[in-house]
N, CA, C and O atoms as a DFTB+ gen file, in Angstrom:
352 C
 N C O
     1  1      64.481      80.509      92.973
     2  2      66.060      80.807      92.462
     3  2      66.790      81.223      93.548
     4  3      67.601      82.134      93.378
     5  1      66.653      80.716      94.660
     6  2      68.191      80.433      95.826
     7  2      68.900      79.714      95.843
     8  3      70.125      79.751      95.963
     9  1      67.537      78.214      95.604
    10  2      68.582      76.423      94.887
    11  2      68.871      76.788      93.317
    12  3      69.621      75.963      92.797
    13  1      68.383      77.989      92.325
    14  2      69.509      78.044      90.985
    15  2      70.451      78.252      91.619
    16  3      71.163      77.248      91.624
    17  1      71.191      79.694      92.638
    18  2      72.082      80.021      92.554
    19  2      72.422      79.725      93.044
    20  3      73.554      80.205      93.109
    21  1      72.127      78.454      94.249
    22  2      72.924      77.647      95.486
    23  2      74.131      77.165      94.178
    24  3      75.230      77.686      93.983
    25  1      73.448      75.928      93.354
    26  2      73.533      75.065      91.777
    27  2      75.272      75.851      91.115
    28  3      76.449      75.531      90.947
    29  1      74.366      76.983      90.955
    30  2      75.572      78.136      90.834
    31  2      76.862      78.120      90.357
    32  3      77.568      77.975      89.359
    33  1      76.824      78.477      92.298
    34  2      77.571      78.209      92.843
    35  2      78.333      77.196      93.139
    36  3      79.489      77.195      93.562
    37  1      77.579      76.273      92.878
    38  2      78.592      75.152      93.177
    39  2      79.312      74.740      91.810
    40  3      80.497      74.896      91.516
    41  1      78.804      74.461      91.435
    42  2      79.144      74.475      89.205
    43  2      80.792      75.397      89.358
    44  3      81.929      75.110      88.983
    45  1      80.307      76.392      89.974
    46  2      81.425      77.369      89.421
    47  2      82.747      76.536      90.873
    48  3      83.930      76.233      90.723
    49  1      82.299      76.475      91.507
    50  2      83.421      75.938      92.439
    51  2      83.901      74.926      92.624
    52  3      84.877      74.702      93.340
    53  1      83.006      73.839      91.731
    54  2      82.917      72.688      90.672
    55  2      84.433      72.660      88.793
    56  3      85.237      71.920      88.226
    57  1      83.798      74.123      88.717
    58  2      84.860      74.199      87.546
    59  2      85.849      74.532      87.947
    60  3      86.717      74.278      87.112
    61  1      86.697      75.513      89.799
    62  2      87.547      75.357      89.219
    63  2      88.361      74.863      89.851
    64  3      89.562      75.127      89.808
    65  1      87.485      73.569      90.966
    66  2      88.250      72.564      91.203
    67  2      88.978      71.846      90.348
    68  3      90.071      71.402      90.700
    69  1      88.360      71.583      88.820
    70  2      88.801      71.606      87.599
    71  2      89.957      72.335      86.870
    72  3      90.586      71.628      86.082
    73  1      90.314      73.518      86.984
    74  2      90.878      74.582      86.582
    75  2      92.037      73.955      87.895
    76  3      93.203      74.322      87.751
    77  1      91.869      73.465      88.557
    78  2      93.188      74.380      89.529
    79  2      94.504      72.759      89.634
    80  3      95.735      72.746      89.633
    81  1      93.091      71.189      89.741
    82  2      93.687      70.600      88.854
    83  2      94.292      69.832      88.259
    84  3      95.204      69.062      88.562
    85  1      93.741      70.054      87.328
    86  2      94.500      70.633      85.588
    87  2      96.086      71.370      85.183
    88  3      96.609      71.266      84.074
    89  1      96.636      72.064      86.274
    90  2      97.669      72.697      85.977
    91  2      98.509      71.889      86.270
    92  3      99.350      71.521      85.450
    93  1      98.440      71.267      87.988
    94  2      99.448      70.010      88.133
    95  2      99.946      69.586      87.947
    96  3     101.163      69.704      88.091
    97  1      98.718      67.932      87.007
    98  2      98.849      67.010      85.968
    99  2      98.955      67.065      85.003
   100  3      99.469      66.101      84.437
   101  1      98.476      68.389      84.115
   102  2      99.301      67.994      82.925
   103  2     100.824      68.419      82.963
   104  3     101.591      67.967      82.113
   105  1     101.303      69.356      84.022
   106  2     102.541      69.870      85.005
   107  2     103.788      68.383      84.648
   108  3     104.562      67.912      83.814
   109  1     103.113      68.177      86.214
   110  2     103.693      66.617      86.200
   111  2     104.127      65.312      84.912
   112  3     105.107      64.606      84.673
   113  1     102.387      65.582      84.167
   114  2     102.840      65.105      83.305
   115  2     103.209      64.919      81.668
   116  3     102.924      64.142      80.756
   117  1     103.958      66.027      81.862
   118  2     104.565      67.248      80.628
   119  2     105.747      67.189      81.174
   120  3     106.501      67.902      80.510
   121  1     106.654      66.372      82.633
   122  2     107.284      66.152      83.025
   123  2     108.072      64.638      82.978
   124  3     109.207      64.171      82.896
   125  1     106.993      64.316      83.061
   126  2     107.440      62.054      83.898
   127  2     106.642      62.171      82.608
   128  3     105.772      61.299      82.604
   129  1     106.624      62.635      81.933
   130  2     106.656      61.871      80.012
   131  2     105.257      61.191      80.616
   132  3     105.344      60.191      79.904
   133  1     103.903      60.931      81.459
   134  2     102.710      60.526      81.765
   135  2     101.393      60.824      80.598
   136  3     100.381      61.504      80.764
   137  1     101.677      60.324      79.822
   138  2     100.645      60.488      78.782
   139  2      99.563      61.033      79.404
   140  3      99.122      62.182      79.433
   141  1      98.940      59.211      80.279
   142  2      97.789      59.530      81.198
   143  2      97.094      60.915      82.209
   144  3      96.009      61.396      82.537
   145  1      98.678      61.129      82.411
   146  2      98.374      62.976      83.463
   147  2      97.877      63.691      82.117
   148  3      96.720      63.562      81.719
   149  1      98.863      64.471      81.431
   150  2      98.522      64.741      80.719
   151  2      97.758      65.227      79.990
   152  3      97.785      66.411      79.654
   153  1      96.471      63.909      79.402
   154  2      95.606      63.729      78.936
   155  2      94.075      63.945      80.154
   156  3      92.974      64.185      79.658
   157  1      94.136      63.896      80.744
   158  2      93.731      64.162      82.311
   159  2      93.621      65.876      82.049
   160  3      92.698      66.379      81.409
   161  1      94.428      66.441      82.496
   162  2      94.736      67.498      82.388
   163  2      93.846      68.437      81.909
   164  3      93.124      69.260      82.472
   165  1      94.127      68.024      80.265
   166  2      93.934      68.993      79.358
   167  2      91.786      68.315      78.900
   168  3      90.860      68.940      78.381
   169  1      91.850      67.126      79.339
   170  2      90.825      67.306      80.196
   171  2      89.666      68.209      80.955
   172  3      88.522      68.625      80.775
   173  1      90.646      68.228      81.842
   174  2      90.101      69.001      83.157
   175  2      89.746      70.478      82.902
   176  3      88.788      71.024      83.449
   177  1      90.624      71.125      81.987
   178  2      90.944      72.443      81.963
   179  2      89.643      72.699      80.591
   180  3      89.235      73.794      80.204
   181  1      89.400      71.924      80.301
   182  2      88.357      71.633      79.254
   183  2      87.398      71.900      80.029
   184  3      86.710      72.916      79.933
   185  1      87.249      70.975      80.913
   186  2      85.698      70.871      81.687
   187  2      85.206      72.398      82.243
   188  3      84.110      72.931      82.421
   189  1      86.647      72.814      82.423
   190  2      86.532      74.489      82.999
   191  2      86.199      75.246      81.652
   192  3      85.001      75.459      81.839
   193  1      86.459      75.736      80.535
   194  2      86.173      76.253      79.880
   195  2      83.997      75.965      79.431
   196  3      83.176      76.828      79.123
   197  1      83.834      74.726      79.572
   198  2      82.471      74.966      78.813
   199  2      81.908      74.706      80.013
   200  3      80.731      74.441      79.772
   201  1      82.107      74.638      81.168
   202  2      81.160      74.897      82.488
   203  2      81.279      76.843      82.754
   204  3      80.411      77.716      82.761
   205  1      82.193      76.866      82.868
   206  2      82.203      78.559      82.703
   207  2      81.210      79.261      81.778
   208  3      80.366      80.050      82.202
   209  1      81.412      78.806      79.990
   210  2      80.987      79.411      79.074
   211  2      79.735      78.753      79.147
   212  3      78.884      79.363      78.500
   213  1      79.303      77.698      79.718
   214  2      78.213      77.547      79.461
   215  2      76.843      77.903      80.400
   216  3      75.749      78.296      79.996
   217  1      77.299      77.617      81.861
   218  2      76.632      77.644      83.419
   219  2      77.737      79.425      84.183
   220  3      77.741      79.759      85.367
   221  1      78.249      79.934      83.396
   222  2      78.383      80.734      84.370
   223  2      77.984      82.271      84.025
   224  3      78.634      83.228      83.605
   225  1      75.968      81.988      84.566
   226  2      75.882      83.609      83.482
   227  2      74.867      84.409      84.968
   228  3      74.261      83.689      85.761
   229  1      74.871      85.746      85.066
   230  2      74.156      85.773      86.272
   231  2      72.627      85.542      86.174
   232  3      71.878      85.940      85.282
   233  1      72.284      84.734      87.401
   234  2      71.107      84.807      87.716
   235  2      69.894      85.788      86.373
   236  3      69.154      85.474      85.441
   237  1      70.390      87.178      87.140
   238  2      69.361      88.305      87.726
   239  2      69.441      88.881      85.876
   240  3      68.327      89.195      85.455
   241  1      70.285      88.987      85.118
   242  2      70.149      89.731      83.983
   243  2      70.935      89.069      83.119
   244  3      71.814      89.716      82.550
   245  1      70.774      87.535      82.817
   246  2      71.379      86.712      82.290
   247  2      72.791      86.593      81.374
   248  3      73.095      85.532      80.829
   249  1      73.730      87.979      81.256
   250  2      75.084      88.115      80.470
   251  2      75.778      87.553      81.254
   252  3      75.703      87.653      82.479
   253  1      76.728      86.728      80.473
   254  2      78.438      85.730      80.819
   255  2      78.969      86.229      81.572
   256  3      79.305      87.309      81.085
   257  1      79.569      86.098      83.304
   258  2      79.877      87.030      84.192
   259  2      81.479      86.229      82.979
   260  3      81.686      85.409      82.084
   261  1      82.135      87.184      83.806
   262  2      83.741      87.199      83.323
   263  2      84.079      85.894      84.212
   264  3      83.611      85.714      85.336
   265  1      85.294      84.667      83.295
   266  2      85.623      83.818      82.907
   267  2      86.999      83.779      84.654
   268  3      87.057      82.868      85.480
   269  1      87.673      84.802      84.646
   270  2      88.739      84.694      85.672
   271  2      87.873      84.954      86.609
   272  3      86.722      85.390      86.643
   273  1      89.159      84.369      87.860
   274  2      89.531      83.737      88.867
   275  2      89.896      84.543      89.546
   276  3      91.106      84.767      89.592
   277  1      88.733      85.497      90.555
   278  2      89.556      86.613      92.143
   279  2      89.140      85.888      93.107
   280  3      88.304      84.988      93.021
   281  1      89.509      86.122      93.729
   282  2      89.795      84.837      94.912
   283  2      88.727      86.081      96.217
   284  3      88.110      85.682      97.205
   285  1      88.827      87.346      95.807
   286  2      88.031      88.113      96.480
   287  2      86.711      88.229      96.545
   288  3      86.096      88.741      97.481
   289  1      86.223      87.737      95.512
   290  2      85.103      87.297      95.129
   291  2      84.435      85.946      94.862
   292  3      83.205      85.906      94.831
   293  1      85.260      84.677      94.640
   294  2      85.186      83.801      94.319
   295  2      85.030      82.605      95.436
   296  3      84.467      81.523      95.273
   297  1      85.408      82.892      96.117
   298  2      85.381      82.465      97.689
   299  2      84.374      82.176      98.041
   300  3      83.970      81.084      97.639
   301  1      83.666      82.808      98.752
   302  2      82.762      82.528      99.723
   303  2      81.206      82.991      98.412
   304  3      81.529      84.032      97.840
   305  1      80.837      82.860      98.280
   306  2      79.645      82.849      98.082
   307  2      78.547      84.053      98.005
   308  3      77.385      83.649      97.951
   309  1      78.713      85.360      97.993
   310  2      78.830      86.971      97.980
   311  2      79.859      86.925      96.361
   312  3      81.043      86.794      96.050
   313  1      78.280      87.161      95.551
   314  2      78.972      87.571      94.761
   315  2      78.240      88.377      93.533
   316  3      77.541      87.768      92.723
   317  1      78.391      89.378      93.479
   318  2      78.469      90.659      92.461
   319  2      78.687      90.345      90.949
   320  3      79.815      90.084      90.529
   321  1      77.151      90.383      89.808
   322  2      77.350      91.112      88.539
   323  2      78.088      92.109      88.553
   324  3      78.289      92.823      89.535
   325  1      78.603      92.258      87.353
   326  2      79.540      92.782      87.473
   327  2      79.208      94.630      86.186
   328  3      79.864      95.669      86.104
   329  1      77.529      94.022      85.247
   330  2      76.763      94.190      84.806
   331  2      75.752      94.901      85.355
   332  3      75.819      96.118      85.523
   333  1      74.783      94.209      85.656
   334  2      73.131      94.886      86.917
   335  2      73.226      95.151      88.765
   336  3      72.387      95.624      89.532
   337  1      74.860      94.524      89.061
   338  2      74.892      95.109      90.557
   339  2      74.111      94.501      91.488
   340  3      73.765      94.937      92.586
   341  1      73.674      92.710      90.597
   342  2      72.903      91.639      91.254
   343  2      73.719      91.436      92.788
   344  3      74.745      92.113      92.842
   345  1      73.511      90.846      93.688
   346  2      73.684      90.087      94.619
   347  2      73.426      88.774      94.188
   348  3      72.323      88.468      93.735
   349  1      74.726      87.651      94.333
   350  2      73.677      86.241      95.069
   351  2      75.282      85.448      95.381
   352  3      75.330      84.342      95.918
């Protein structure tokens, strides 16, 4: 179970990295009219959404967790499920 939780948190960090890279990439691509950066930004945003919808679930109750990023709860590896209050 512990390995599953570590993998879940690694996926969450990867998806957040995709989100944070997609915003400046698509912004710079649209300002400078660089198609490659715009496509990369949109692709990273889609990756973030897909990973969050498919894998971001509570390992205890299996309900989908909120996609919204909360800096107080998502930075460290100590997350609490809002439905079952299970900590992981």
